[in-house]
C-alpha positions in Angstrom: -10.6 -27.7 -3.1 -12.6 -25.3 -5.6 -12.0 -25.1 -9.1 -12.7 -22.4 -11.4 -14.6 -23.4 -15.2 -13.9 -21.2 -17.9 -17.0 -19.1 -19.6 -18.3 -19.7 -23.3 -20.2 -22.0 -24.7 -18.7 -25.3 -23.5 -18.6 -23.7 -19.9 -22.6 -22.7 -20.6 -23.1 -26.3 -21.5 -21.5 -27.3 -18.4 -23.3 -24.9 -16.2 -26.7 -25.8 -17.7 -26.1 -30.0 -16.9 -24.8 -28.7 -13.6 -28.2 -27.0 -12.5 -30.0 -29.8 -14.0 -28.5 -31.8 -11.5 -28.7 -29.4 -8.4 -25.0 -28.5 -8.5 -24.1 -25.0 -8.2 -20.8 -22.9 -8.3 -19.7 -21.3 -4.7 -18.2 -17.8 -4.2 -16.4 -16.5 -7.3 -18.1 -18.4 -9.5 -15.7 -21.6 -8.2 -16.9 -25.4 -8.4 -16.0 -28.0 -5.5 -13.7 -30.2 -7.1 -16.0 -33.2 -6.0 -19.1 -31.4 -8.1 -16.4 -31.1 -10.9 -15.0 -34.9 -10.7 -19.2 -35.9 -10.9 -20.0 -34.2 -14.0 -16.8 -35.5 -15.4 -18.4 -38.6 -14.6 -21.2 -37.6 -17.4 -19.6 -39.4 -20.8 -21.4 -36.8 -22.6 -19.7 -33.9 -20.7 -16.9 -35.3 -19.7 -14.5 -33.9 -22.3 -16.0 -30.5 -22.0 -15.7 -30.4 -18.4 -12.1 -31.2 -18.0 -11.4 -28.6 -20.9 -13.1 -26.0 -19.2 -10.9 -26.1 -15.8 -8.8 -23.2 -15.4 -5.6 -23.2 -13.9 -3.2 -20.7 -12.5 0.6 -20.4 -13.9 2.6 -23.1 -11.7 -0.5 -25.4 -11.9 -0.8 -24.6 -15.8 3.3 -25.8 -16.1 2.8 -29.0 -13.7 -0.2 -30.1 -16.3 1.8 -29.7 -19.3 4.7 -31.7 -17.0 7.2 -28.6 -18.1 9.1 -25.8 -16.3 7.4 -22.8 -15.3 10.1 -20.8 -17.7 8.9 -23.1 -20.6 5.4 -21.9 -20.1 6.4 -18.3 -20.3 7.7 -19.2 -23.7 4.7 -20.5 -24.8 2.9 -17.0 -23.7 5.6 -14.9 -25.5 5.0 -17.2 -29.0 1.6 -16.1 -28.6 0.5 -19.9 -28.3 -1.1 -19.2 -24.8 -3.3 -16.5 -23.4 -5.1 -16.2 -20.1 -9.0 -16.2 -20.2 -9.2 -14.4 -17.1 -7.5 -13.2 -14.2 -8.2 -13.5 -10.2 -7.3 -11.9 -7.3 -5.3 -13.1 -4.6 -3.8 -12.0 -1.2 -0.5 -13.0 -0.7 1.6 -12.1 2.6 4.9 -10.9 2.5 7.7 -10.4 5.1 7.8 -11.1 9.1 5.8 -8.4 10.0 2.5 -10.2 8.1 2.2 -7.4 5.4 -0.1 -8.6 2.4 -1.0 -7.4 -0.7 -3.5 -8.3 -3.7 -2.4 -9.6 -6.7 -3.5 -10.5 -10.2 -3.4 -14.2 -11.4 -3.7 -15.1 -15.1 -5.8 -18.4 -15.3 -5.2 -21.0 -18.5 -8.0 -23.0 -19.9 -7.0 -26.9 -19.6 -8.2 -27.4 -22.9 -5.8 -24.5 -24.5 -3.1 -26.0 -22.8 -3.6 -29.3 -24.2 -4.1 -28.1 -27.9 -0.2 -26.9 -27.4 0.8 -30.6 -27.7 -0.6 -30.3 -31.4 1.8 -27.3 -32.6 3.4 -28.6 -35.1 7.5 -28.7 -35.4 7.7 -29.2 -31.2 9.3 -31.9 -29.6 7.6 -31.9 -26.1 9.5 -34.6 -25.0 12.6 -33.2 -25.2 10.8 -29.8 -23.7 9.4 -31.9 -20.5 12.9 -33.6 -20.3 15.0 -30.2 -19.7 16.4 -30.0 -16.5 16.5 -27.0 -14.5 19.2 -24.6 -15.4 19.5 -26.0 -19.3 18.4 -24.2 -22.4 14.6 -24.9 -23.4 14.1 -26.5 -26.8 11.3 -23.5 -27.3 13.8 -20.7 -27.4 13.8 -21.5 -31.0 10.1 -20.2 -31.2 10.5 -17.1 -29.4 13.1 -15.1 -27.8 11.9 -13.9 -24.0 11.9 -10.4 -23.3 14.2 -9.4 -20.4 12.4 -9.1 -17.3 11.9 -5.7 -15.5 14.3 -6.7 -12.9 17.5 -7.8 -15.2 16.1 -4.2 -17.2 16.1 -2.3 -13.7 19.7 -3.4 -12.7 21.1 -3.5 -16.2 20.0 0.5 -15.7 21.5 0.9 -12.4 24.8 -0.4 -13.7 24.9 2.1 -16.3 24.6 4.8 -13.2 27.4 3.6 -11.6 29.5 3.2 -14.7 28.6 6.9 -15.7 28.8 8.7 -12.7 31.4 6.5 -10.5 29.4 6.5 -7.7 27.9 4.1 -5.3 24.3 3.3 -6.7 22.3 0.5 -5.6 18.5 -0.8 -5.9 16.3 -3.3 -4.3 12.3 -4.2 -4.9 9.7 -3.0 -2.5 7.5 -6.0 -2.4 4.3 -4.8 -1.1 4.3 -1.9 -3.4 5.5 -3.4 -6.6 8.4 -0.8 -7.2 12.0 -0.7 -7.4 13.8 1.9 -5.8 16.8 3.2 -6.8 19.6 5.4 -4.6 22.7 6.7 -5.3 25.4 8.8 -2.9 25.7 11.8 -4.5 29.0 13.5 -5.2 30.4 16.4 -3.1 28.8 18.8 -5.5 25.6 17.4 -5.0 25.4 15.6 -8.8 23.8 13.6 -10.1 20.4 15.1 -8.9 17.1 13.4 -9.0 16.0 15.2 -11.8 19.4 14.3 -13.8 18.9 10.5 -13.2 14.9 10.9 -14.3 15.7 12.4 -17.2 18.2 9.7 -18.2 15.6 6.9 -17.2 13.3 8.6 -19.6 15.7 8.4 -22.1 16.7 4.7 -21.6 14.2 2.6 -24.1 14.2 -0.3 -22.3 14.1 1.2 -18.7 11.8 3.6 -19.4 9.1 1.2 -20.3 9.0 0.3 -16.6 9.2 4.0 -15.4 5.6 3.7 -13.8 7.0 0.8 -11.5 10.4 2.5 -10.7 11.0 5.2 -7.6 14.2 7.4 -7.5 15.3 8.0 -4.4 13.4 6.1 -1.0 13.1 7.3 2.2 17.0 6.3 2.9 17.7 8.0 -0.5 16.2 11.5 0.6 18.1 11.6 3.7 21.3 10.9 2.2 21.2 13.5 -0.4 19.6 16.1 2.2 22.8 15.2 4.3 25.0 16.1 1.2 23.4 19.2 0.3 23.9 20.2 4.0 27.5 19.9 3.7 27.9 22.5 0.9 29.4 25.5 2.3 27.3 28.2 3.9 24.4 25.9 3.7 24.3 24.7 7.2 25.9 25.0 10.6 26.4 23.3 13.6 25.6 25.1 16.9 26.9 24.0 20.4 25.9 25.9 23.9 27.4 25.4 27.3 25.0 25.8 30.4 25.5 27.2 34.0 24.3 23.9 35.5 23.8 20.1 33.9 20.6 21.4 32.9 21.0 25.1 33.0 21.2 28.4 31.5 23.4 29.4 28.4 26.8 30.7 29.3 28.6 29.9 26.0 27.8 29.4 22.4 29.8 28.2 19.4 28.8 27.9 15.6 30.5 26.3 12.8 30.1 26.2 9.2 28.9 21.9 8.8 31.2 21.5 5.7 34.7 23.6 6.5 34.4 24.0 10.3 34.8 27.4 10.0 34.2 28.9 13.4 31.4 31.5 12.8 30.9 32.5 16.4 32.4 31.7 19.8 31.4 33.8 22.4 30.8 33.7 26.5 27.1 34.6 27.3 26.6 35.8 31.1 24.1 33.6 32.5 23.5 36.1 35.6 23.7 33.2 38.2 26.8 31.4 39.9 28.0 28.2 38.1 27.5 25.2 39.5 30.0 22.6 40.6 28.8 20.3 38.3 29.1 22.1 35.3 32.3 23.4 36.3 33.9 20.0 35.9 32.5 19.6 32.3 33.0 23.6 31.4 35.8 24.7 33.1 34.5 28.2 33.4 34.0 29.4 37.2 32.8 32.9 37.2 32.5 36.1 34.4 35.1 38.7 35.4 34.0 42.3 35.3 32.9 43.8 32.2 32.4 41.0 30.3 28.6 40.0 29.6 27.3 42.7 31.4 23.9 41.7 29.8 22.6 38.1 29.4 23.1 37.9 25.9 26.4 39.9 26.1 29.1 38.8 23.8 33.0 38.2 24.8 34.0 38.0 21.2 32.3 37.2 17.8 33.8 36.2 14.6 30.6 35.8 12.4 
């Protein structure tokens, strides 16, 4: 197990004695736990060694014997601040994806000093069970977390437009993705929602961590645009063989279903029995489709 020691005058004192005893930190300035325990055996250094240790949020809460949520209150009040950050690689998902996160580190001496703050009943804080209000709420009101603010913004969109709106967190990208199903006229557009996001005092603070429309959302909006009259059409063809020359073409408006074109085209070759079973077209009478692209009739 490795332990990080906080820099500063006490940290420098520890490092000096450690050097005298032939103890050196390893990679990233971390010390082996057995070396720290050995230095802690030095009565002159014991208090400084223990106070100089640094812990991440979870271990810091365990050190104080409080809930992780209660540690957040200590941070929110300004009683506690990290002295450094370390980068850690975490794995996410079944496919072995990974990302690097910044983890705040807290000095044990600063954690112990919290117990000297007047007016705080630490026994009551330590006895608070999960799901129960924290006694520390009287000292600080925790700011809403990004997740709660994003979900509240999504609820606002849902209520304003009366349309399906949903969100999900992309863990590897550290982004909240917001998607919605547009109305028949294509509203609201991405620009419309971006303007609402910019005008929302709470959600706009996290705009850099919010992406409007994921790849799936883009596909939904593209499909909706294609369903506007006159924007897209559906083309269907029939061939003289199961894999052959075109002998019939039909085009309809993707939105209204209006037939824009329906025509026979002379393939200049006999229709095969297999194709006839599907197409029900046997031969082309005289005068129809004299050219390979000849039209029988058009509604375009």
